[in-house]
Structure formats: C-alpha cells, structure tokens
Chimera marker file (.cmm) of the C-alpha trace (Angstrom):
<marker_set name="trace">
<marker id="1" x="31.667" y="6.104" z="-14.275" r="1" g="1" b="0" radius="0.5"/>
<marker id="2" x="32.942" y="9.807" z="-13.612" r="1" g="1" b="0" radius="0.5"/>
<marker id="3" x="31.804" y="12.156" z="-11.293" r="1" g="1" b="0" radius="0.5"/>
<marker id="4" x="29.759" y="14.301" z="-13.631" r="1" g="1" b="0" radius="0.5"/>
<marker id="5" x="27.841" y="10.783" z="-15.117" r="1" g="1" b="0" radius="0.5"/>
<marker id="6" x="27.235" y="10.223" z="-11.578" r="1" g="1" b="0" radius="0.5"/>
<marker id="7" x="25.500" y="13.321" z="-10.792" r="1" g="1" b="0" radius="0.5"/>
<marker id="8" x="23.561" y="12.813" z="-13.965" r="1" g="1" b="0" radius="0.5"/>
<marker id="9" x="22.320" y="9.446" z="-13.003" r="1" g="1" b="0" radius="0.5"/>
<marker id="10" x="21.881" y="10.938" z="-9.569" r="1" g="1" b="0" radius="0.5"/>
<marker id="11" x="19.165" y="13.032" z="-10.845" r="1" g="1" b="0" radius="0.5"/>
<marker id="12" x="17.268" y="10.953" z="-12.912" r="1" g="1" b="0" radius="0.5"/>
<marker id="13" x="17.014" y="8.772" z="-9.641" r="1" g="1" b="0" radius="0.5"/>
<marker id="14" x="15.714" y="11.693" z="-7.421" r="1" g="1" b="0" radius="0.5"/>
<marker id="15" x="13.363" y="12.173" z="-10.184" r="1" g="1" b="0" radius="0.5"/>
<marker id="16" x="11.650" y="9.041" z="-10.008" r="1" g="1" b="0" radius="0.5"/>
<marker id="17" x="11.110" y="9.097" z="-6.474" r="1" g="1" b="0" radius="0.5"/>
<marker id="18" x="9.354" y="12.280" z="-6.604" r="1" g="1" b="0" radius="0.5"/>
<marker id="19" x="7.149" y="11.076" z="-9.396" r="1" g="1" b="0" radius="0.5"/>
<marker id="20" x="6.203" y="8.101" z="-7.681" r="1" g="1" b="0" radius="0.5"/>
<marker id="21" x="6.114" y="6.435" z="-11.132" r="1" g="1" b="0" radius="0.5"/>
<marker id="22" x="9.080" y="3.511" z="-10.141" r="1" g="1" b="0" radius="0.5"/>
<marker id="23" x="8.378" y="0.946" z="-7.441" r="1" g="1" b="0" radius="0.5"/>
<marker id="24" x="10.694" y="0.600" z="-4.385" r="1" g="1" b="0" radius="0.5"/>
<marker id="25" x="12.864" y="-2.444" z="-5.988" r="1" g="1" b="0" radius="0.5"/>
<marker id="26" x="13.498" y="-0.574" z="-9.110" r="1" g="1" b="0" radius="0.5"/>
<marker id="27" x="14.833" y="2.597" z="-6.849" r="1" g="1" b="0" radius="0.5"/>
<marker id="28" x="16.942" y="0.294" z="-4.870" r="1" g="1" b="0" radius="0.5"/>
<marker id="29" x="18.417" y="-1.250" z="-8.016" r="1" g="1" b="0" radius="0.5"/>
<marker id="30" x="19.094" y="2.189" z="-9.122" r="1" g="1" b="0" radius="0.5"/>
<marker id="31" x="20.843" y="2.968" z="-5.955" r="1" g="1" b="0" radius="0.5"/>
<marker id="32" x="22.688" y="-0.532" z="-5.866" r="1" g="1" b="0" radius="0.5"/>
<marker id="33" x="23.951" y="0.230" z="-9.610" r="1" g="1" b="0" radius="0.5"/>
<marker id="34" x="25.306" y="3.792" z="-8.539" r="1" g="1" b="0" radius="0.5"/>
<marker id="35" x="27.056" y="2.300" z="-5.524" r="1" g="1" b="0" radius="0.5"/>
<marker id="36" x="28.836" y="-0.398" z="-7.724" r="1" g="1" b="0" radius="0.5"/>
<marker id="37" x="29.529" y="2.114" z="-10.651" r="1" g="1" b="0" radius="0.5"/>
<marker id="38" x="31.364" y="4.919" z="-8.664" r="1" g="1" b="0" radius="0.5"/>
<marker id="39" x="33.243" y="2.495" z="-6.827" r="1" g="1" b="0" radius="0.5"/>
<marker id="40" x="36.203" y="3.493" z="-8.791" r="1" g="1" b="0" radius="0.5"/>
<marker id="41" x="36.222" y="7.293" z="-8.090" r="1" g="1" b="0" radius="0.5"/>
<marker id="42" x="38.523" y="8.052" z="-5.195" r="1" g="1" b="0" radius="0.5"/>
<marker id="43" x="39.155" y="11.386" z="-5.194" r="1" g="1" b="0" radius="0.5"/>
<marker id="44" x="38.466" y="12.828" z="-1.430" r="1" g="1" b="0" radius="0.5"/>
<marker id="45" x="35.899" y="15.343" z="-2.482" r="1" g="1" b="0" radius="0.5"/>
<marker id="46" x="34.175" y="13.333" z="-5.307" r="1" g="1" b="0" radius="0.5"/>
<marker id="47" x="34.078" y="10.430" z="-2.727" r="1" g="1" b="0" radius="0.5"/>
<marker id="48" x="32.875" y="12.123" z="0.139" r="1" g="1" b="0" radius="0.5"/>
<marker id="49" x="30.093" y="13.617" z="-2.035" r="1" g="1" b="0" radius="0.5"/>
<marker id="50" x="29.181" y="10.397" z="-3.504" r="1" g="1" b="0" radius="0.5"/>
<marker id="51" x="28.938" y="8.827" z="-0.247" r="1" g="1" b="0" radius="0.5"/>
<marker id="52" x="26.493" y="11.683" z="1.382" r="1" g="1" b="0" radius="0.5"/>
<marker id="53" x="24.400" y="11.725" z="-1.934" r="1" g="1" b="0" radius="0.5"/>
<marker id="54" x="24.369" y="7.635" z="-1.998" r="1" g="1" b="0" radius="0.5"/>
<marker id="55" x="23.245" y="7.683" z="1.897" r="1" g="1" b="0" radius="0.5"/>
<marker id="56" x="20.685" y="10.241" z="1.191" r="1" g="1" b="0" radius="0.5"/>
<marker id="57" x="19.421" y="8.334" z="-1.829" r="1" g="1" b="0" radius="0.5"/>
<marker id="58" x="18.878" y="5.356" z="0.140" r="1" g="1" b="0" radius="0.5"/>
<marker id="59" x="17.114" y="7.033" z="2.795" r="1" g="1" b="0" radius="0.5"/>
<marker id="60" x="14.598" y="8.731" z="0.258" r="1" g="1" b="0" radius="0.5"/>
<marker id="61" x="14.009" y="5.687" z="-1.391" r="1" g="1" b="0" radius="0.5"/>
<marker id="62" x="13.024" y="3.612" z="2.206" r="1" g="1" b="0" radius="0.5"/>
<marker id="63" x="11.051" y="6.454" z="2.978" r="1" g="1" b="0" radius="0.5"/>
<marker id="64" x="9.382" y="6.194" z="-0.266" r="1" g="1" b="0" radius="0.5"/>
<marker id="65" x="8.746" y="2.499" z="0.346" r="1" g="1" b="0" radius="0.5"/>
<marker id="66" x="6.969" y="3.233" z="3.756" r="1" g="1" b="0" radius="0.5"/>
<marker id="67" x="4.881" y="6.168" z="2.425" r="1" g="1" b="0" radius="0.5"/>
<marker id="68" x="3.709" y="3.497" z="-1.193" r="1" g="1" b="0" radius="0.5"/>
<marker id="69" x="3.082" y="0.513" z="1.122" r="1" g="1" b="0" radius="0.5"/>
<marker id="70" x="1.282" y="2.765" z="3.756" r="1" g="1" b="0" radius="0.5"/>
<marker id="71" x="-1.045" y="4.243" z="0.433" r="1" g="1" b="0" radius="0.5"/>
<marker id="72" x="-1.156" y="0.855" z="-0.955" r="1" g="1" b="0" radius="0.5"/>
<marker id="73" x="-2.992" y="-0.442" z="2.404" r="1" g="1" b="0" radius="0.5"/>
<marker id="74" x="-5.515" y="2.220" z="2.173" r="1" g="1" b="0" radius="0.5"/>
<marker id="75" x="-6.182" y="2.161" z="-1.418" r="1" g="1" b="0" radius="0.5"/>
<marker id="76" x="-6.968" y="-1.503" z="-0.809" r="1" g="1" b="0" radius="0.5"/>
<marker id="77" x="-8.983" y="-1.002" z="2.488" r="1" g="1" b="0" radius="0.5"/>
<marker id="78" x="-11.225" y="1.776" z="0.560" r="1" g="1" b="0" radius="0.5"/>
<marker id="79" x="-11.932" y="-0.354" z="-2.269" r="1" g="1" b="0" radius="0.5"/>
<marker id="80" x="-13.094" y="-3.156" z="-0.281" r="1" g="1" b="0" radius="0.5"/>
<marker id="81" x="-15.340" y="-0.954" z="1.977" r="1" g="1" b="0" radius="0.5"/>
<marker id="82" x="-16.477" y="0.697" z="-1.273" r="1" g="1" b="0" radius="0.5"/>
<marker id="83" x="-17.229" y="-2.685" z="-3.207" r="1" g="1" b="0" radius="0.5"/>
<marker id="84" x="-18.777" y="-4.111" z="0.291" r="1" g="1" b="0" radius="0.5"/>
<marker id="85" x="-20.808" y="-0.486" z="0.832" r="1" g="1" b="0" radius="0.5"/>
<marker id="86" x="-22.285" y="-1.325" z="-2.894" r="1" g="1" b="0" radius="0.5"/>
<marker id="87" x="-26.367" y="-1.711" z="-2.609" r="1" g="1" b="0" radius="0.5"/>
<marker id="88" x="-26.470" y="-3.573" z="-5.477" r="1" g="1" b="0" radius="0.5"/>
<marker id="89" x="-27.477" y="-7.310" z="-5.486" r="1" g="1" b="0" radius="0.5"/>
<marker id="90" x="-29.717" y="-9.580" z="-3.213" r="1" g="1" b="0" radius="0.5"/>
<marker id="91" x="-29.348" y="-9.145" z="0.630" r="1" g="1" b="0" radius="0.5"/>
<marker id="92" x="-27.443" y="-12.631" z="0.769" r="1" g="1" b="0" radius="0.5"/>
<marker id="93" x="-25.039" y="-10.947" z="-2.137" r="1" g="1" b="0" radius="0.5"/>
<marker id="94" x="-24.423" y="-8.186" z="0.081" r="1" g="1" b="0" radius="0.5"/>
<marker id="95" x="-23.866" y="-10.191" z="3.199" r="1" g="1" b="0" radius="0.5"/>
<marker id="96" x="-21.312" y="-12.050" z="1.137" r="1" g="1" b="0" radius="0.5"/>
<marker id="97" x="-19.271" y="-9.039" z="-0.360" r="1" g="1" b="0" radius="0.5"/>
<marker id="98" x="-18.946" y="-7.455" z="3.277" r="1" g="1" b="0" radius="0.5"/>
<marker id="99" x="-17.557" y="-10.720" z="4.684" r="1" g="1" b="0" radius="0.5"/>
<marker id="100" x="-15.079" y="-10.689" z="1.868" r="1" g="1" b="0" radius="0.5"/>
<marker id="101" x="-14.153" y="-7.085" z="2.385" r="1" g="1" b="0" radius="0.5"/>
<marker id="102" x="-13.884" y="-7.775" z="5.914" r="1" g="1" b="0" radius="0.5"/>
<marker id="103" x="-11.611" y="-10.847" z="5.614" r="1" g="1" b="0" radius="0.5"/>
<marker id="104" x="-9.520" y="-9.022" z="2.813" r="1" g="1" b="0" radius="0.5"/>
<marker id="105" x="-9.009" y="-6.197" z="5.662" r="1" g="1" b="0" radius="0.5"/>
<marker id="106" x="-8.171" y="-8.442" z="8.332" r="1" g="1" b="0" radius="0.5"/>
<marker id="107" x="-5.876" y="-10.162" z="5.933" r="1" g="1" b="0" radius="0.5"/>
<marker id="108" x="-4.091" y="-7.060" z="5.423" r="1" g="1" b="0" radius="0.5"/>
<marker id="109" x="-4.035" y="-5.949" z="8.875" r="1" g="1" b="0" radius="0.5"/>
<marker id="110" x="-2.092" y="-8.824" z="9.753" r="1" g="1" b="0" radius="0.5"/>
<marker id="111" x="0.748" y="-8.048" z="7.080" r="1" g="1" b="0" radius="0.5"/>
<marker id="112" x="0.503" y="-4.867" z="8.101" r="1" g="1" b="0" radius="0.5"/>
<marker id="113" x="1.587" y="-4.664" z="11.801" r="1" g="1" b="0" radius="0.5"/>
<marker id="114" x="1.897" y="-0.646" z="12.322" r="1" g="1" b="0" radius="0.5"/>
<marker id="115" x="-1.897" y="-0.235" z="10.731" r="1" g="1" b="0" radius="0.5"/>
<marker id="116" x="-3.244" y="-3.214" z="12.523" r="1" g="1" b="0" radius="0.5"/>
<marker id="117" x="-5.261" y="-1.217" z="15.034" r="1" g="1" b="0" radius="0.5"/>
<marker id="118" x="-6.546" y="1.204" z="12.392" r="1" g="1" b="0" radius="0.5"/>
<marker id="119" x="-7.191" y="-1.205" z="10.023" r="1" g="1" b="0" radius="0.5"/>
<marker id="120" x="-9.531" y="-3.107" z="12.167" r="1" g="1" b="0" radius="0.5"/>
<marker id="121" x="-11.212" y="0.344" z="13.304" r="1" g="1" b="0" radius="0.5"/>
<marker id="122" x="-12.107" y="0.462" z="9.619" r="1" g="1" b="0" radius="0.5"/>
<marker id="123" x="-13.953" y="-2.403" z="9.638" r="1" g="1" b="0" radius="0.5"/>
<marker id="124" x="-16.614" y="-1.983" z="12.522" r="1" g="1" b="0" radius="0.5"/>
<marker id="125" x="-18.572" y="0.200" z="10.214" r="1" g="1" b="0" radius="0.5"/>
<marker id="126" x="-18.803" y="-3.039" z="7.773" r="1" g="1" b="0" radius="0.5"/>
<marker id="127" x="-19.515" y="-5.525" z="10.682" r="1" g="1" b="0" radius="0.5"/>
<marker id="128" x="-22.203" y="-2.982" z="11.776" r="1" g="1" b="0" radius="0.5"/>
<marker id="129" x="-23.962" y="-3.227" z="8.489" r="1" g="1" b="0" radius="0.5"/>
<marker id="130" x="-23.373" y="-7.072" z="8.378" r="1" g="1" b="0" radius="0.5"/>
<marker id="131" x="-25.227" y="-7.162" z="11.165" r="1" g="1" b="0" radius="0.5"/>
<marker id="132" x="-28.070" y="-5.265" z="9.962" r="1" g="1" b="0" radius="0.5"/>
<marker id="133" x="-28.123" y="-7.297" z="6.647" r="1" g="1" b="0" radius="0.5"/>
<marker id="134" x="-28.416" y="-10.630" z="8.785" r="1" g="1" b="0" radius="0.5"/>
<marker id="135" x="-31.407" y="-9.557" z="10.233" r="1" g="1" b="0" radius="0.5"/>
<marker id="136" x="-32.730" y="-8.174" z="7.532" r="1" g="1" b="0" radius="0.5"/>
<marker id="137" x="-31.998" y="-11.243" z="5.798" r="1" g="1" b="0" radius="0.5"/>
<marker id="138" x="-33.385" y="-13.369" z="9.008" r="1" g="1" b="0" radius="0.5"/>
<marker id="139" x="-36.826" y="-11.355" z="8.597" r="1" g="1" b="0" radius="0.5"/>
<marker id="140" x="-37.235" y="-12.190" z="4.793" r="1" g="1" b="0" radius="0.5"/>
<marker id="141" x="-36.820" y="-15.487" z="5.353" r="1" g="1" b="0" radius="0.5"/>
<marker id="142" x="-39.118" y="-15.530" z="8.199" r="1" g="1" b="0" radius="0.5"/>
<marker id="143" x="-41.636" y="-13.827" z="6.021" r="1" g="1" b="0" radius="0.5"/>
<marker id="144" x="-41.069" y="-16.681" z="3.128" r="1" g="1" b="0" radius="0.5"/>
<marker id="145" x="-41.455" y="-19.307" z="5.478" r="1" g="1" b="0" radius="0.5"/>
<marker id="146" x="-44.800" y="-17.680" z="6.997" r="1" g="1" b="0" radius="0.5"/>
<marker id="147" x="-45.997" y="-17.014" z="3.536" r="1" g="1" b="0" radius="0.5"/>
<marker id="148" x="-46.045" y="-20.814" z="2.718" r="1" g="1" b="0" radius="0.5"/>
<link id1="1" id2="2" r="1" g="1" b="0" radius="0.2"/>
<link id1="2" id2="3" r="1" g="1" b="0" radius="0.2"/>
<link id1="3" id2="4" r="1" g="1" b="0" radius="0.2"/>
<link id1="4" id2="5" r="1" g="1" b="0" radius="0.2"/>
<link id1="5" id2="6" r="1" g="1" b="0" radius="0.2"/>
<link id1="6" id2="7" r="1" g="1" b="0" radius="0.2"/>
<link id1="7" id2="8" r="1" g="1" b="0" radius="0.2"/>
<link id1="8" id2="9" r="1" g="1" b="0" radius="0.2"/>
<link id1="9" id2="10" r="1" g="1" b="0" radius="0.2"/>
<link id1="10" id2="11" r="1" g="1" b="0" radius="0.2"/>
<link id1="11" id2="12" r="1" g="1" b="0" radius="0.2"/>
<link id1="12" id2="13" r="1" g="1" b="0" radius="0.2"/>
<link id1="13" id2="14" r="1" g="1" b="0" radius="0.2"/>
<link id1="14" id2="15" r="1" g="1" b="0" radius="0.2"/>
<link id1="15" id2="16" r="1" g="1" b="0" radius="0.2"/>
<link id1="16" id2="17" r="1" g="1" b="0" radius="0.2"/>
<link id1="17" id2="18" r="1" g="1" b="0" radius="0.2"/>
<link id1="18" id2="19" r="1" g="1" b="0" radius="0.2"/>
<link id1="19" id2="20" r="1" g="1" b="0" radius="0.2"/>
<link id1="20" id2="21" r="1" g="1" b="0" radius="0.2"/>
<link id1="21" id2="22" r="1" g="1" b="0" radius="0.2"/>
<link id1="22" id2="23" r="1" g="1" b="0" radius="0.2"/>
<link id1="23" id2="24" r="1" g="1" b="0" radius="0.2"/>
<link id1="24" id2="25" r="1" g="1" b="0" radius="0.2"/>
<link id1="25" id2="26" r="1" g="1" b="0" radius="0.2"/>
<link id1="26" id2="27" r="1" g="1" b="0" radius="0.2"/>
<link id1="27" id2="28" r="1" g="1" b="0" radius="0.2"/>
<link id1="28" id2="29" r="1" g="1" b="0" radius="0.2"/>
<link id1="29" id2="30" r="1" g="1" b="0" radius="0.2"/>
<link id1="30" id2="31" r="1" g="1" b="0" radius="0.2"/>
<link id1="31" id2="32" r="1" g="1" b="0" radius="0.2"/>
<link id1="32" id2="33" r="1" g="1" b="0" radius="0.2"/>
<link id1="33" id2="34" r="1" g="1" b="0" radius="0.2"/>
<link id1="34" id2="35" r="1" g="1" b="0" radius="0.2"/>
<link id1="35" id2="36" r="1" g="1" b="0" radius="0.2"/>
<link id1="36" id2="37" r="1" g="1" b="0" radius="0.2"/>
<link id1="37" id2="38" r="1" g="1" b="0" radius="0.2"/>
<link id1="38" id2="39" r="1" g="1" b="0" radius="0.2"/>
<link id1="39" id2="40" r="1" g="1" b="0" radius="0.2"/>
<link id1="40" id2="41" r="1" g="1" b="0" radius="0.2"/>
<link id1="41" id2="42" r="1" g="1" b="0" radius="0.2"/>
<link id1="42" id2="43" r="1" g="1" b="0" radius="0.2"/>
<link id1="43" id2="44" r="1" g="1" b="0" radius="0.2"/>
<link id1="44" id2="45" r="1" g="1" b="0" radius="0.2"/>
<link id1="45" id2="46" r="1" g="1" b="0" radius="0.2"/>
<link id1="46" id2="47" r="1" g="1" b="0" radius="0.2"/>
<link id1="47" id2="48" r="1" g="1" b="0" radius="0.2"/>
<link id1="48" id2="49" r="1" g="1" b="0" radius="0.2"/>
<link id1="49" id2="50" r="1" g="1" b="0" radius="0.2"/>
<link id1="50" id2="51" r="1" g="1" b="0" radius="0.2"/>
<link id1="51" id2="52" r="1" g="1" b="0" radius="0.2"/>
<link id1="52" id2="53" r="1" g="1" b="0" radius="0.2"/>
<link id1="53" id2="54" r="1" g="1" b="0" radius="0.2"/>
<link id1="54" id2="55" r="1" g="1" b="0" radius="0.2"/>
<link id1="55" id2="56" r="1" g="1" b="0" radius="0.2"/>
<link id1="56" id2="57" r="1" g="1" b="0" radius="0.2"/>
<link id1="57" id2="58" r="1" g="1" b="0" radius="0.2"/>
<link id1="58" id2="59" r="1" g="1" b="0" radius="0.2"/>
<link id1="59" id2="60" r="1" g="1" b="0" radius="0.2"/>
<link id1="60" id2="61" r="1" g="1" b="0" radius="0.2"/>
<link id1="61" id2="62" r="1" g="1" b="0" radius="0.2"/>
<link id1="62" id2="63" r="1" g="1" b="0" radius="0.2"/>
<link id1="63" id2="64" r="1" g="1" b="0" radius="0.2"/>
<link id1="64" id2="65" r="1" g="1" b="0" radius="0.2"/>
<link id1="65" id2="66" r="1" g="1" b="0" radius="0.2"/>
<link id1="66" id2="67" r="1" g="1" b="0" radius="0.2"/>
<link id1="67" id2="68" r="1" g="1" b="0" radius="0.2"/>
<link id1="68" id2="69" r="1" g="1" b="0" radius="0.2"/>
<link id1="69" id2="70" r="1" g="1" b="0" radius="0.2"/>
<link id1="70" id2="71" r="1" g="1" b="0" radius="0.2"/>
<link id1="71" id2="72" r="1" g="1" b="0" radius="0.2"/>
<link id1="72" id2="73" r="1" g="1" b="0" radius="0.2"/>
<link id1="73" id2="74" r="1" g="1" b="0" radius="0.2"/>
<link id1="74" id2="75" r="1" g="1" b="0" radius="0.2"/>
<link id1="75" id2="76" r="1" g="1" b="0" radius="0.2"/>
<link id1="76" id2="77" r="1" g="1" b="0" radius="0.2"/>
<link id1="77" id2="78" r="1" g="1" b="0" radius="0.2"/>
<link id1="78" id2="79" r="1" g="1" b="0" radius="0.2"/>
<link id1="79" id2="80" r="1" g="1" b="0" radius="0.2"/>
<link id1="80" id2="81" r="1" g="1" b="0" radius="0.2"/>
<link id1="81" id2="82" r="1" g="1" b="0" radius="0.2"/>
<link id1="82" id2="83" r="1" g="1" b="0" radius="0.2"/>
<link id1="83" id2="84" r="1" g="1" b="0" radius="0.2"/>
<link id1="84" id2="85" r="1" g="1" b="0" radius="0.2"/>
<link id1="85" id2="86" r="1" g="1" b="0" radius="0.2"/>
<link id1="86" id2="87" r="1" g="1" b="0" radius="0.2"/>
<link id1="87" id2="88" r="1" g="1" b="0" radius="0.2"/>
<link id1="88" id2="89" r="1" g="1" b="0" radius="0.2"/>
<link id1="89" id2="90" r="1" g="1" b="0" radius="0.2"/>
<link id1="90" id2="91" r="1" g="1" b="0" radius="0.2"/>
<link id1="91" id2="92" r="1" g="1" b="0" radius="0.2"/>
<link id1="92" id2="93" r="1" g="1" b="0" radius="0.2"/>
<link id1="93" id2="94" r="1" g="1" b="0" radius="0.2"/>
<link id1="94" id2="95" r="1" g="1" b="0" radius="0.2"/>
<link id1="95" id2="96" r="1" g="1" b="0" radius="0.2"/>
<link id1="96" id2="97" r="1" g="1" b="0" radius="0.2"/>
<link id1="97" id2="98" r="1" g="1" b="0" radius="0.2"/>
<link id1="98" id2="99" r="1" g="1" b="0" radius="0.2"/>
<link id1="99" id2="100" r="1" g="1" b="0" radius="0.2"/>
<link id1="100" id2="101" r="1" g="1" b="0" radius="0.2"/>
<link id1="101" id2="102" r="1" g="1" b="0" radius="0.2"/>
<link id1="102" id2="103" r="1" g="1" b="0" radius="0.2"/>
<link id1="103" id2="104" r="1" g="1" b="0" radius="0.2"/>
<link id1="104" id2="105" r="1" g="1" b="0" radius="0.2"/>
<link id1="105" id2="106" r="1" g="1" b="0" radius="0.2"/>
<link id1="106" id2="107" r="1" g="1" b="0" radius="0.2"/>
<link id1="107" id2="108" r="1" g="1" b="0" radius="0.2"/>
<link id1="108" id2="109" r="1" g="1" b="0" radius="0.2"/>
<link id1="109" id2="110" r="1" g="1" b="0" radius="0.2"/>
<link id1="110" id2="111" r="1" g="1" b="0" radius="0.2"/>
<link id1="111" id2="112" r="1" g="1" b="0" radius="0.2"/>
<link id1="112" id2="113" r="1" g="1" b="0" radius="0.2"/>
<link id1="113" id2="114" r="1" g="1" b="0" radius="0.2"/>
<link id1="114" id2="115" r="1" g="1" b="0" radius="0.2"/>
<link id1="115" id2="116" r="1" g="1" b="0" radius="0.2"/>
<link id1="116" id2="117" r="1" g="1" b="0" radius="0.2"/>
<link id1="117" id2="118" r="1" g="1" b="0" radius="0.2"/>
<link id1="118" id2="119" r="1" g="1" b="0" radius="0.2"/>
<link id1="119" id2="120" r="1" g="1" b="0" radius="0.2"/>
<link id1="120" id2="121" r="1" g="1" b="0" radius="0.2"/>
<link id1="121" id2="122" r="1" g="1" b="0" radius="0.2"/>
<link id1="122" id2="123" r="1" g="1" b="0" radius="0.2"/>
<link id1="123" id2="124" r="1" g="1" b="0" radius="0.2"/>
<link id1="124" id2="125" r="1" g="1" b="0" radius="0.2"/>
<link id1="125" id2="126" r="1" g="1" b="0" radius="0.2"/>
<link id1="126" id2="127" r="1" g="1" b="0" radius="0.2"/>
<link id1="127" id2="128" r="1" g="1" b="0" radius="0.2"/>
<link id1="128" id2="129" r="1" g="1" b="0" radius="0.2"/>
<link id1="129" id2="130" r="1" g="1" b="0" radius="0.2"/>
<link id1="130" id2="131" r="1" g="1" b="0" radius="0.2"/>
<link id1="131" id2="132" r="1" g="1" b="0" radius="0.2"/>
<link id1="132" id2="133" r="1" g="1" b="0" radius="0.2"/>
<link id1="133" id2="134" r="1" g="1" b="0" radius="0.2"/>
<link id1="134" id2="135" r="1" g="1" b="0" radius="0.2"/>
<link id1="135" id2="136" r="1" g="1" b="0" radius="0.2"/>
<link id1="136" id2="137" r="1" g="1" b="0" radius="0.2"/>
<link id1="137" id2="138" r="1" g="1" b="0" radius="0.2"/>
<link id1="138" id2="139" r="1" g="1" b="0" radius="0.2"/>
<link id1="139" id2="140" r="1" g="1" b="0" radius="0.2"/>
<link id1="140" id2="141" r="1" g="1" b="0" radius="0.2"/>
<link id1="141" id2="142" r="1" g="1" b="0" radius="0.2"/>
<link id1="142" id2="143" r="1" g="1" b="0" radius="0.2"/>
<link id1="143" id2="144" r="1" g="1" b="0" radius="0.2"/>
<link id1="144" id2="145" r="1" g="1" b="0" radius="0.2"/>
<link id1="145" id2="146" r="1" g="1" b="0" radius="0.2"/>
<link id1="146" id2="147" r="1" g="1" b="0" radius="0.2"/>
<link id1="147" id2="148" r="1" g="1" b="0" radius="0.2"/>
</marker_set>
C-alpha cells in the first residue's frame, strides 16, 4: 500500500465512524489492517503522518465504542421501562413485566459500572409502580375471597 492508497482507506474508515453504521469491532479491524498495510511505507514525512492519522483513528474508534455502548445501555433501559409501563394485561401480568424490566436494568447496571447509579435510579419509578400494583392485586384478591 502506498501513501495515496492509505489516505483513501483512511477516509473510508473515517466515514464509517462518522456514519455510525459500523460496529466497534469492524472499525477496530479496519485500523489494524491499515496499520499492517502501511508497515512498508518508510519515507519519514509519510510515516509520521500515517502514525499520527492512525493514532487519531484509534482514538475515534475508542470514543465511538464508549458512545455507542452508552447509547445501547439507555436504549435497552428505555425499552424496558416502556414495556414495564404498559397497562396491557392483568395486574399480575403487569407486575411480572415490571419485575422483568427491573431485573434487566439491574443486570445491565452490573455490566456497566460507570452507568450503574443512573441505571439503578431509573428503576425507582418502576419499583413505586410495582408496589402500587401489588397493593391493587392484594385488594383484588381480598375482594374475590370475600365474594366467595
């Protein structure tokens, strides 16, 4: 690979980072391939520029990884809260969905320590809803028992 080919490939990887259409592992693989393919370029000015560009590319890939991970965390969380907040089904069904959402978010929090506190805070509304629905379920069960 020569310097011009490197620049073309570098621009392609940069576009993939900006578009957000490639996964972190794909981007990381592109950077590794570029680093290997440019190993034969030894002209000092070109080598310095390539090393600088690859270092910047690596930083952008790492940044995109962290950003995408956080987005995924909050997408999963908001989806779990949306499911749990649905008023469809019986009270028992709703309680079950809320418990599932709390478990999903708690599990997510344990895998993402940087976001743990914020994630666990997001379950507080679900816990309040859960308590309220359990009280309703107990009242329904007491009424049903009294009716028999």
